[in-house]
N, CA and C atoms as a LAMMPS dump frame, in Angstrom:
ITEM: TIMESTEP
0
ITEM: NUMBER OF ATOMS
564
ITEM: BOX BOUNDS ff ff ff
-5.0000000000000000e+02 5.0000000000000000e+02
-5.0000000000000000e+02 5.0000000000000000e+02
-5.0000000000000000e+02 5.0000000000000000e+02
ITEM: ATOMS id mol type element x y z
1 1 1 N 243.922 28.837 -415.54
2 1 2 C 243.643 30.043 -416.284
3 1 3 C 242.338 29.863 -417.053
4 2 1 N 241.622 30.955 -417.239
5 2 2 C 240.387 30.915 -418.02
6 2 3 C 240.394 32.04 -419.046
7 3 1 N 239.88 31.707 -420.215
8 3 2 C 239.715 32.691 -421.277
9 3 3 C 238.263 33.13 -421.279
10 4 1 N 238.045 34.43 -421.347
11 4 2 C 236.694 34.97 -421.481
12 4 3 C 236.389 35.077 -422.974
13 5 1 N 235.384 34.324 -423.411
14 5 2 C 234.948 34.385 -424.807
15 5 3 C 233.565 35.02 -424.858
16 6 1 N 233.395 35.965 -425.757
17 6 2 C 232.083 36.549 -426.022
18 6 3 C 231.544 35.876 -427.271
19 7 1 N 230.3 35.413 -427.192
20 7 2 C 229.737 34.602 -428.263
21 7 3 C 228.327 35.098 -428.577
22 8 1 N 228.096 35.438 -429.842
23 8 2 C 226.768 35.876 -430.277
24 8 3 C 226.598 35.446 -431.73
25 9 1 N 225.71 34.48 -431.971
26 9 2 C 225.492 33.99 -433.333
27 9 3 C 226.785 33.457 -433.939
28 10 1 N 227.212 34.041 -435.056
29 10 2 C 228.441 33.616 -435.727
30 10 3 C 229.678 34.331 -435.193
31 11 1 N 229.484 35.273 -434.285
32 11 2 C 230.587 36.074 -433.754
33 11 3 C 231.153 35.419 -432.503
34 12 1 N 232.472 35.199 -432.503
35 12 2 C 233.163 34.698 -431.33
36 12 3 C 234.412 35.535 -431.132
37 13 1 N 234.657 35.946 -429.9
38 13 2 C 235.834 36.763 -429.615
39 13 3 C 236.423 36.319 -428.295
40 14 1 N 237.666 35.813 -428.339
41 14 2 C 238.418 35.585 -427.111
42 14 3 C 238.892 36.954 -426.657
43 15 1 N 238.347 37.42 -425.546
44 15 2 C 238.603 38.796 -425.136
45 15 3 C 239.842 38.928 -424.261
46 16 1 N 239.877 38.224 -423.132
47 16 2 C 240.982 38.34 -422.183
48 16 3 C 241.144 37.034 -421.413
49 17 1 N 242.256 36.94 -420.663
50 17 2 C 242.561 35.759 -419.862
51 17 3 C 242.659 36.165 -418.397
52 18 1 N 242.191 35.284 -417.511
53 18 2 C 242.283 35.514 -416.074
54 18 3 C 242.928 34.299 -415.415
55 19 1 N 243.597 34.542 -414.3
56 19 2 C 244.178 33.435 -413.531
57 19 3 C 243.08 32.548 -412.953
58 20 1 N 241.963 33.17 -412.513
59 20 2 C 240.886 32.402 -411.886
60 20 3 C 239.533 32.833 -412.454
61 21 1 N 238.577 31.942 -412.338
62 21 2 C 237.205 32.248 -412.749
63 21 3 C 236.627 33.375 -411.888
64 22 1 N 236.989 33.407 -410.624
65 22 2 C 236.501 34.454 -409.729
66 22 3 C 236.928 35.837 -410.225
67 23 1 N 238.189 35.955 -410.653
68 23 2 C 238.669 37.224 -411.207
69 23 3 C 237.874 37.588 -412.459
70 24 1 N 237.655 36.595 -413.307
71 24 2 C 236.898 36.827 -414.54
72 24 3 C 235.489 37.301 -414.258
73 25 1 N 234.857 36.697 -413.286
74 25 2 C 233.49 37.107 -412.943
75 25 3 C 233.455 38.499 -412.326
76 26 1 N 234.497 38.871 -411.611
77 26 2 C 234.573 40.237 -411.083
78 26 3 C 234.665 41.23 -412.241
79 27 1 N 235.341 40.835 -413.31
80 27 2 C 235.452 41.693 -414.488
81 27 3 C 234.102 41.818 -415.198
82 28 1 N 233.459 40.687 -415.53
83 28 2 C 232.205 40.742 -416.301
84 28 3 C 231.067 41.362 -415.498
85 29 1 N 231.181 41.351 -414.174
86 29 2 C 230.145 41.986 -413.346
87 29 3 C 230.079 43.489 -413.602
88 30 1 N 231.127 44.051 -414.203
89 30 2 C 231.157 45.482 -414.518
90 30 3 C 230.452 45.808 -415.836
91 31 1 N 230.075 44.787 -416.604
92 31 2 C 229.379 45.016 -417.873
93 31 3 C 227.912 45.316 -417.572
94 32 1 N 227.392 46.43 -418.039
95 32 2 C 225.984 46.759 -417.78
96 32 3 C 225.046 45.654 -418.28
97 33 1 N 224.145 45.213 -417.419
98 33 2 C 223.183 44.182 -417.788
99 33 3 C 223.716 42.765 -417.678
100 34 1 N 224.916 42.597 -417.123
101 34 2 C 225.467 41.25 -416.936
102 34 3 C 224.498 40.421 -416.105
103 35 1 N 224.215 39.207 -416.566
104 35 2 C 223.272 38.316 -415.889
105 35 3 C 223.885 36.929 -415.772
106 36 1 N 223.693 36.33 -414.606
107 36 2 C 224.133 34.956 -414.373
108 36 3 C 222.908 34.177 -413.916
109 37 1 N 222.586 33.087 -414.634
110 37 2 C 221.402 32.281 -414.322
111 37 3 C 221.777 30.811 -414.245
112 38 1 N 221.048 30.073 -413.447
113 38 2 C 221.175 28.617 -413.42
114 38 3 C 219.922 28.04 -414.041
115 39 1 N 220.101 27.231 -415.08
116 39 2 C 218.974 26.637 -415.788
117 39 3 C 219.252 25.152 -415.986
118 40 1 N 218.427 24.322 -415.408
119 40 2 C 218.625 22.866 -415.407
120 40 3 C 220.006 22.596 -414.795
121 41 1 N 220.912 22.035 -415.11
122 41 2 C 222.18 21.935 -414.396
123 41 3 C 223.233 22.842 -415.024
124 42 1 N 222.783 23.779 -415.847
125 42 2 C 223.721 24.626 -416.563
126 42 3 C 223.727 26.036 -415.99
127 43 1 N 224.91 26.598 -415.915
128 43 2 C 225.063 27.976 -415.496
129 43 3 C 225.233 28.807 -416.762
130 44 1 N 224.406 29.826 -416.917
131 44 2 C 224.465 30.669 -418.108
132 44 3 C 224.824 32.081 -417.682
133 45 1 N 225.713 32.706 -418.463
134 45 2 C 226.103 34.079 -418.22
135 45 3 C 226.004 34.831 -419.538
136 46 1 N 225.464 36.037 -419.473
137 46 2 C 225.281 36.815 -420.697
138 46 3 C 225.025 38.269 -420.361
139 47 1 N 225.022 39.095 -421.399
140 47 2 C 224.556 40.475 -421.269
141 47 3 C 223.855 40.837 -422.558
142 48 1 N 222.963 41.796 -422.466
143 48 2 C 222.279 42.276 -423.652
144 48 3 C 222.977 43.552 -424.104
145 49 1 N 223.424 43.6 -425.365
146 49 2 C 224.172 44.764 -425.831
147 49 3 C 223.38 46.068 -425.789
148 50 1 N 222.058 45.984 -425.712
149 50 2 C 221.27 47.218 -425.631
150 50 3 C 221.531 47.953 -424.316
151 51 1 N 222.107 47.254 -423.324
152 51 2 C 222.461 47.884 -422.049
153 51 3 C 223.799 48.622 -422.103
154 52 1 N 224.573 48.382 -423.161
155 52 2 C 225.875 49.038 -423.285
156 52 3 C 225.712 50.446 -423.828
157 53 1 N 226.571 51.349 -423.397
158 53 2 C 226.578 52.68 -424.019
159 53 3 C 227.28 52.605 -425.382
160 54 1 N 227.288 53.713 -426.091
161 54 2 C 227.991 53.745 -427.37
162 54 3 C 229.435 53.297 -427.19
163 55 1 N 230.063 53.774 -426.108
164 55 2 C 231.442 53.406 -425.8
165 55 3 C 231.621 53.416 -424.288
166 56 1 N 232.362 52.438 -423.796
167 56 2 C 232.7 52.411 -422.373
168 56 3 C 234.05 51.75 -422.19
169 57 1 N 234.646 51.978 -421.052
170 57 2 C 235.907 51.345 -420.702
171 57 3 C 235.744 50.635 -419.371
172 58 1 N 236.189 49.392 -419.316
173 58 2 C 236.232 48.665 -418.051
174 58 3 C 237.689 48.662 -417.603
175 59 1 N 237.924 49.153 -416.422
176 59 2 C 239.267 49.182 -415.848
177 59 3 C 239.439 47.925 -414.996
178 60 1 N 240.555 47.224 -415.221
179 60 2 C 240.797 46.011 -414.442
180 60 3 C 242.3 45.775 -414.344
181 61 1 N 242.836 45.791 -413.137
182 61 2 C 244.263 45.566 -412.885
183 61 3 C 245.154 46.454 -413.754
184 62 1 N 244.732 47.678 -413.966
185 62 2 C 245.53 48.61 -414.74
186 62 3 C 245.276 48.562 -416.238
187 63 1 N 244.512 47.586 -416.705
188 63 2 C 244.181 47.482 -418.127
189 63 3 C 242.89 48.231 -418.415
190 64 1 N 242.776 48.738 -419.62
191 64 2 C 241.548 49.367 -420.084
192 64 3 C 240.98 48.483 -421.188
193 65 1 N 239.759 47.992 -420.974
194 65 2 C 239.096 47.134 -421.962
195 65 3 C 237.929 47.925 -422.547
196 66 1 N 238.018 48.298 -423.844
197 66 2 C 236.924 49.057 -424.451
198 66 3 C 235.766 48.14 -424.856
199 67 1 N 234.552 48.614 -424.657
200 67 2 C 233.346 47.91 -425.111
201 67 3 C 232.413 48.926 -425.756
202 68 1 N 231.672 48.481 -426.764
203 68 2 C 230.72 49.353 -427.438
204 68 3 C 229.501 48.549 -427.846
205 69 1 N 228.355 49.163 -427.75
206 69 2 C 227.134 48.485 -428.194
207 69 3 C 227.167 48.232 -429.693
208 70 1 N 227.997 48.991 -430.42
209 70 2 C 228.091 48.836 -431.869
210 70 3 C 228.872 47.584 -432.278
211 71 1 N 229.427 46.874 -431.315
212 71 2 C 230.18 45.651 -431.608
213 71 3 C 229.28 44.43 -431.739
214 72 1 N 227.998 44.574 -431.372
215 72 2 C 227.118 43.42 -431.281
216 72 3 C 225.781 43.694 -431.95
217 73 1 N 225.11 42.609 -432.322
218 73 2 C 223.729 42.731 -432.804
219 73 3 C 222.867 43.186 -431.628
220 74 1 N 222.025 44.195 -431.809
221 74 2 C 221.317 44.771 -430.665
222 74 3 C 220.203 43.898 -430.079
223 75 1 N 219.662 42.98 -430.849
224 75 2 C 218.484 42.228 -430.391
225 75 3 C 218.81 40.899 -429.716
226 76 1 N 220.063 40.495 -429.742
227 76 2 C 220.417 39.156 -429.255
228 76 3 C 221.414 39.254 -428.112
229 77 1 N 221.222 38.442 -427.063
230 77 2 C 222.15 38.422 -425.943
231 77 3 C 223.538 37.976 -426.392
232 78 1 N 224.539 38.456 -425.694
233 78 2 C 225.919 38.028 -425.903
234 78 3 C 226.246 37.033 -424.792
235 79 1 N 226.529 35.809 -425.165
236 79 2 C 226.837 34.772 -424.186
237 79 3 C 228.286 34.899 -423.733
238 80 1 N 228.491 34.663 -422.462
239 80 2 C 229.826 34.68 -421.869
240 80 3 C 230.224 33.228 -421.658
241 81 1 N 231.308 32.836 -422.299
242 81 2 C 231.801 31.468 -422.224
243 81 3 C 233.167 31.496 -421.535
244 82 1 N 233.341 30.632 -420.562
245 82 2 C 234.627 30.519 -419.873
246 82 3 C 235.323 29.274 -420.375
247 83 1 N 236.504 29.44 -420.931
248 83 2 C 237.281 28.308 -421.437
249 83 3 C 238.517 28.139 -420.555
250 84 1 N 238.577 26.996 -419.877
251 84 2 C 239.733 26.728 -419.033
252 84 3 C 240.905 26.302 -419.907
253 85 1 N 242.052 26.863 -419.617
254 85 2 C 243.27 26.49 -420.331
255 85 3 C 244.391 26.313 -419.315
256 86 1 N 245.333 25.489 -419.677
257 86 2 C 246.489 25.274 -418.822
258 86 3 C 247.675 26.042 -419.368
259 87 1 N 248.477 26.556 -418.47
260 87 2 C 249.695 27.256 -418.843
261 87 3 C 250.825 26.229 -418.863
262 88 1 N 251.203 25.797 -420.052
263 88 2 C 252.214 24.753 -420.17
264 88 3 C 253.625 25.266 -419.904
265 89 1 N 253.77 26.544 -419.682
266 89 2 C 255.073 27.087 -419.3
267 89 3 C 255.363 26.814 -417.83
268 90 1 N 254.328 26.505 -417.061
269 90 2 C 254.494 26.17 -415.651
270 90 3 C 254.623 24.657 -415.514
271 91 1 N 255.598 24.207 -414.713
272 91 2 C 255.784 22.768 -414.509
273 91 3 C 254.575 22.185 -413.788
274 92 1 N 254.2 20.992 -414.2
275 92 2 C 253.036 20.34 -413.627
276 92 3 C 253.103 18.861 -413.959
277 93 1 N 252.282 18.068 -413.317
278 93 2 C 252.234 16.64 -413.634
279 93 3 C 250.794 16.136 -413.627
280 94 1 N 249.909 16.925 -414.244
281 94 2 C 248.504 16.519 -414.289
282 94 3 C 247.931 16.774 -415.676
283 95 1 N 246.763 16.255 -415.902
284 95 2 C 246.06 16.446 -417.168
285 95 3 C 245.674 17.917 -417.284
286 96 1 N 245.742 18.453 -418.491
287 96 2 C 245.418 19.863 -418.679
288 96 3 C 243.965 20.143 -418.335
289 97 1 N 243.697 21.39 -417.97
290 97 2 C 242.344 21.839 -417.635
291 97 3 C 241.45 21.784 -418.872
292 98 1 N 240.157 21.75 -418.655
293 98 2 C 239.212 21.855 -419.757
294 98 3 C 238.572 20.533 -420.114
295 99 1 N 238.129 20.46 -421.356
296 99 2 C 237.391 19.296 -421.824
297 99 3 C 237.781 18.995 -423.263
298 100 1 N 237.462 17.787 -423.692
299 100 2 C 237.773 17.324 -425.038
300 100 3 C 236.5 16.798 -425.685
301 101 1 N 236.318 17.13 -426.95
302 101 2 C 235.166 16.624 -427.701
303 101 3 C 235.463 15.189 -428.125
304 102 1 N 234.592 14.289 -427.736
305 102 2 C 234.666 12.893 -428.15
306 102 3 C 233.378 12.623 -428.912
307 103 1 N 233.496 12.53 -430.233
308 103 2 C 232.348 12.393 -431.124
309 103 3 C 231.427 13.595 -430.912
310 104 1 N 230.208 13.406 -430.446
311 104 2 C 229.269 14.523 -430.3
312 104 3 C 229.181 15.02 -428.86
313 105 1 N 230.059 14.537 -427.994
314 105 2 C 229.955 14.847 -426.566
315 105 3 C 231.245 15.461 -426.05
316 106 1 N 231.137 16.259 -425.003
317 106 2 C 232.294 16.897 -424.404
318 106 3 C 232.558 16.221 -423.061
319 107 1 N 233.804 15.811 -422.857
320 107 2 C 234.198 15.069 -421.664
321 107 3 C 235.324 15.83 -420.976
322 108 1 N 235.241 15.961 -419.656
323 108 2 C 236.317 16.609 -418.907
324 108 3 C 237.635 15.912 -419.2
325 109 1 N 238.689 16.688 -419.378
326 109 2 C 239.987 16.12 -419.752
327 109 3 C 240.477 15.043 -418.804
328 110 1 N 240.214 15.199 -417.507
329 110 2 C 240.686 14.188 -416.567
330 110 3 C 239.87 12.892 -416.634
331 111 1 N 238.803 12.866 -417.444
332 111 2 C 237.977 11.67 -417.601
333 111 3 C 238.043 11.08 -419.013
334 112 1 N 238.759 11.737 -419.928
335 112 2 C 238.753 11.319 -421.335
336 112 3 C 239.264 9.896 -421.513
337 113 1 N 240.411 9.571 -420.934
338 113 2 C 240.992 8.237 -421.116
339 113 3 C 240.026 7.151 -420.661
340 114 1 N 239.496 7.286 -419.454
341 114 2 C 238.567 6.286 -418.918
342 114 3 C 237.297 6.214 -419.765
343 115 1 N 236.801 7.374 -420.208
344 115 2 C 235.585 7.409 -421.018
345 115 3 C 235.783 6.671 -422.346
346 116 1 N 236.876 6.992 -423.052
347 116 2 C 237.131 6.36 -424.352
348 116 3 C 237.338 4.857 -424.174
349 117 1 N 238.114 4.464 -423.177
350 117 2 C 238.344 3.033 -422.943
351 117 3 C 237.041 2.306 -422.623
352 118 1 N 236.202 2.894 -421.776
353 118 2 C 234.923 2.269 -421.416
354 118 3 C 233.991 2.211 -422.617
355 119 1 N 233.941 3.284 -423.387
356 119 2 C 233.082 3.339 -424.579
357 119 3 C 233.461 2.241 -425.568
358 120 1 N 234.754 2.092 -425.819
359 120 2 C 235.213 1.09 -426.783
360 120 3 C 235.027 -0.325 -426.25
361 121 1 N 235.246 -0.527 -424.96
362 121 2 C 235.032 -1.849 -424.365
363 121 3 C 233.556 -2.241 -424.444
364 122 1 N 232.67 -1.286 -424.171
365 122 2 C 231.226 -1.576 -424.251
366 122 3 C 230.813 -1.866 -425.686
367 123 1 N 231.379 -1.133 -426.658
368 123 2 C 231.069 -1.419 -428.058
369 123 3 C 231.515 -2.837 -428.412
370 124 1 N 232.73 -3.215 -427.993
371 124 2 C 233.214 -4.57 -428.31
372 124 3 C 232.317 -5.633 -427.682
373 125 1 N 231.847 -5.405 -426.454
374 125 2 C 230.923 -6.347 -425.811
375 125 3 C 229.625 -6.446 -426.6
376 126 1 N 229.095 -5.304 -427.018
377 126 2 C 227.848 -5.296 -427.788
378 126 3 C 228.032 -6.022 -429.12
379 127 1 N 229.101 -5.722 -429.809
380 127 2 C 229.38 -6.351 -431.109
381 127 3 C 229.542 -7.855 -430.946
382 128 1 N 230.295 -8.266 -429.949
383 128 2 C 230.508 -9.69 -429.691
384 128 3 C 229.181 -10.399 -429.392
385 129 1 N 228.355 -9.793 -428.536
386 129 2 C 227.066 -10.398 -428.203
387 129 3 C 226.168 -10.505 -429.441
388 130 1 N 226.095 -9.443 -430.225
389 130 2 C 225.27 -9.468 -431.427
390 130 3 C 225.758 -10.53 -432.407
391 131 1 N 227.053 -10.638 -432.594
392 131 2 C 227.595 -11.628 -433.53
393 131 3 C 227.342 -13.051 -433.039
394 132 1 N 227.447 -13.293 -431.731
395 132 2 C 227.123 -14.621 -431.175
396 132 3 C 225.632 -14.933 -431.314
397 133 1 N 224.81 -13.896 -431.452
398 133 2 C 223.356 -14.066 -431.566
399 133 3 C 222.886 -14.108 -433.018
400 134 1 N 223.815 -14.164 -433.973
401 134 2 C 223.436 -14.284 -435.377
402 134 3 C 223.246 -12.963 -436.117
403 135 1 N 223.828 -11.901 -435.592
404 135 2 C 223.704 -10.586 -436.214
405 135 3 C 225.074 -10.066 -436.625
406 136 1 N 225.06 -9.138 -437.546
407 136 2 C 226.254 -8.384 -437.897
408 136 3 C 226.101 -7.021 -437.238
409 137 1 N 227.163 -6.513 -436.638
410 137 2 C 227.124 -5.213 -435.962
411 137 3 C 228.143 -4.283 -436.597
412 138 1 N 227.802 -3.007 -436.618
413 138 2 C 228.709 -2.016 -437.174
414 138 3 C 228.483 -0.69 -436.461
415 139 1 N 229.31 0.283 -436.816
416 139 2 C 229.19 1.635 -436.28
417 139 3 C 228.751 2.544 -437.415
418 140 1 N 227.94 3.538 -437.063
419 140 2 C 227.456 4.479 -438.07
420 140 3 C 227.166 5.82 -437.398
421 141 1 N 226.968 6.852 -438.204
422 141 2 C 226.569 8.195 -437.759
423 141 3 C 227.665 8.975 -437.038
424 142 1 N 228.946 8.596 -437.195
425 142 2 C 230.011 9.362 -436.556
426 142 3 C 229.95 10.799 -437.051
427 143 1 N 230.037 11.744 -436.128
428 143 2 C 230.009 13.152 -436.487
429 143 3 C 228.615 13.744 -436.59
430 144 1 N 227.586 12.918 -436.42
431 144 2 C 226.221 13.442 -436.47
432 144 3 C 225.914 14.189 -435.17
433 145 1 N 224.789 14.874 -435.132
434 145 2 C 224.406 15.658 -433.965
435 145 3 C 224.32 14.808 -432.699
436 146 1 N 223.789 13.592 -432.811
437 146 2 C 223.66 12.71 -431.654
438 146 3 C 224.841 11.76 -431.495
439 147 1 N 225.745 11.789 -432.449
440 147 2 C 226.956 10.995 -432.335
441 147 3 C 226.847 9.605 -432.93
442 148 1 N 227.973 8.923 -432.845
443 148 2 C 228.107 7.583 -433.407
444 148 3 C 227.138 6.612 -432.739
445 149 1 N 226.706 5.61 -433.52
446 149 2 C 225.73 4.648 -433.01
447 149 3 C 226.088 3.239 -433.454
448 150 1 N 225.52 2.287 -432.749
449 150 2 C 225.638 0.883 -433.138
450 150 3 C 224.435 0.553 -434.005
451 151 1 N 224.701 -0.054 -435.153
452 151 2 C 223.65 -0.554 -436.025
453 151 3 C 223.873 -2.056 -436.182
454 152 1 N 222.8 -2.775 -436.476
455 152 2 C 222.907 -4.233 -436.596
456 152 3 C 221.939 -4.733 -437.659
457 153 1 N 222.213 -5.935 -438.156
458 153 2 C 221.302 -6.618 -439.071
459 153 3 C 221.503 -8.116 -438.929
460 154 1 N 220.442 -8.827 -439.182
461 154 2 C 220.496 -10.281 -439.162
462 154 3 C 221.438 -10.713 -440.281
463 155 1 N 222.294 -11.67 -440.023
464 155 2 C 223.232 -12.135 -441.046
465 155 3 C 222.422 -12.646 -442.238
466 156 1 N 222.78 -12.169 -443.43
467 156 2 C 222.066 -12.525 -444.656
468 156 3 C 220.968 -11.541 -445.019
469 157 1 N 220.656 -10.618 -444.125
470 157 2 C 219.619 -9.625 -444.384
471 157 3 C 220.292 -8.324 -444.812
472 158 1 N 219.663 -7.561 -445.677
473 158 2 C 220.224 -6.306 -446.173
474 158 3 C 219.89 -5.105 -445.293
475 159 1 N 218.833 -5.2 -444.497
476 159 2 C 218.333 -4.047 -443.753
477 159 3 C 219.022 -3.876 -442.405
478 160 1 N 219.616 -2.681 -442.21
479 160 2 C 220.268 -2.336 -440.958
480 160 3 C 219.252 -1.708 -440.01
481 161 1 N 219.452 -1.919 -438.714
482 161 2 C 218.594 -1.347 -437.677
483 161 3 C 219.462 -0.582 -436.677
484 162 1 N 218.916 0.505 -436.182
485 162 2 C 219.582 1.298 -435.156
486 162 3 C 219.445 0.593 -433.815
487 163 1 N 220.537 0.486 -433.054
488 163 2 C 220.477 -0.088 -431.713
489 163 3 C 220.556 1.021 -430.651
490 164 1 N 221.64 1.776 -430.647
491 164 2 C 221.796 2.847 -429.663
492 164 3 C 223.005 3.706 -430.024
493 165 1 N 223.049 4.901 -429.439
494 165 2 C 224.202 5.779 -429.634
495 165 3 C 225.318 5.386 -428.67
496 166 1 N 226.538 5.637 -429.077
497 166 2 C 227.704 5.419 -428.209
498 166 3 C 227.934 6.708 -427.411
499 167 1 N 227.012 7.003 -426.53
500 167 2 C 227.01 8.257 -425.779
501 167 3 C 227.322 7.997 -424.303
502 168 1 N 227.376 9.027 -423.485
503 168 2 C 227.691 8.816 -422.068
504 168 3 C 226.721 7.874 -421.346
505 169 1 N 225.445 7.867 -421.73
506 169 2 C 224.494 6.933 -421.094
507 169 3 C 224.86 5.493 -421.438
508 170 1 N 225.29 5.242 -422.68
509 170 2 C 225.712 3.896 -423.077
510 170 3 C 226.922 3.46 -422.26
511 171 1 N 227.842 4.375 -422.036
512 171 2 C 229.051 4.061 -421.278
513 171 3 C 228.712 3.646 -419.848
514 172 1 N 227.626 4.181 -419.293
515 172 2 C 227.228 3.877 -417.915
516 172 3 C 226.503 2.539 -417.767
517 173 1 N 226.099 1.919 -418.867
518 173 2 C 225.362 0.646 -418.794
519 173 3 C 226.24 -0.426 -418.171
520 174 1 N 225.716 -1.111 -417.181
521 174 2 C 226.507 -2.141 -416.505
522 174 3 C 226.427 -3.481 -417.222
523 175 1 N 225.243 -3.904 -417.649
524 175 2 C 225.07 -5.194 -418.321
525 175 3 C 224.679 -4.944 -419.778
526 176 1 N 225.665 -4.918 -420.642
527 176 2 C 225.446 -4.594 -422.053
528 176 3 C 224.535 -5.618 -422.719
529 177 1 N 224.755 -6.898 -422.45
530 177 2 C 223.933 -7.944 -423.085
531 177 3 C 222.466 -7.794 -422.71
532 178 1 N 222.195 -7.557 -421.445
533 178 2 C 220.803 -7.393 -420.995
534 178 3 C 220.182 -6.155 -421.639
535 179 1 N 220.954 -5.086 -421.73
536 179 2 C 220.472 -3.864 -422.366
537 179 3 C 220.104 -4.131 -423.827
538 180 1 N 220.957 -4.834 -424.546
539 180 2 C 220.689 -5.123 -425.959
540 180 3 C 219.434 -5.975 -426.097
541 181 1 N 219.288 -6.962 -425.246
542 181 2 C 218.076 -7.799 -425.288
543 181 3 C 216.826 -6.943 -425.086
544 182 1 N 216.861 -6.036 -424.115
545 182 2 C 215.713 -5.17 -423.839
546 182 3 C 215.397 -4.271 -425.031
547 183 1 N 216.419 -3.669 -425.623
548 183 2 C 216.207 -2.774 -426.762
549 183 3 C 215.659 -3.555 -427.944
550 184 1 N 216.226 -4.71 -428.235
551 184 2 C 215.767 -5.485 -429.387
552 184 3 C 214.344 -6.018 -429.169
553 185 1 N 214.008 -6.394 -427.945
554 185 2 C 212.631 -6.834 -427.664
555 185 3 C 211.643 -5.701 -427.815
556 186 1 N 212.059 -4.497 -427.432
557 186 2 C 211.164 -3.334 -427.557
558 186 3 C 210.947 -2.964 -429.02
559 187 1 N 211.939 -3.212 -429.858
560 187 2 C 211.833 -2.881 -431.284
561 187 3 C 210.921 -3.864 -432.005
562 188 1 N 210.966 -5.122 -431.606
563 188 2 C 210.202 -6.155 -432.32
564 188 3 C 208.761 -6.181 -431.961
């Protein structure tokens, strides 16, 4: 199932639910000025409220969905966001649809366990290597825009240094020790 969310600035509205994304797209295609674009690896969908009449009705499967240009700021596009949700009333034996926020990043639900385990294992490897090399390691910046990071300092020194963020690129690193050596050499 997918929820159609309309998003513009501070305004967010969960409008309706569809069984499939295809059904949802058939619905939004009826909105005047509906646009679907691919930009970098992202698919963007939106409409400009200036294309809406004062009042209109979209008919879909017997439902009437009212829309009005007066519901939105006229100068800014309204983004169409599709949120996948699982119907827990139906029996199933799989991870729910959608994604989960892990620190500053969004991870597909079926990858969350592996991602968190790999992220924490890589942090422990980095911390262990730094401590064996005469440094103290810690975590900092949790909840920041770029997410949590590893910081380090020479034992006995007061000044902390940034090493790297605990982000998806960090999780993909195969040789953590070699990566740390490269980063520290580049800093010095």
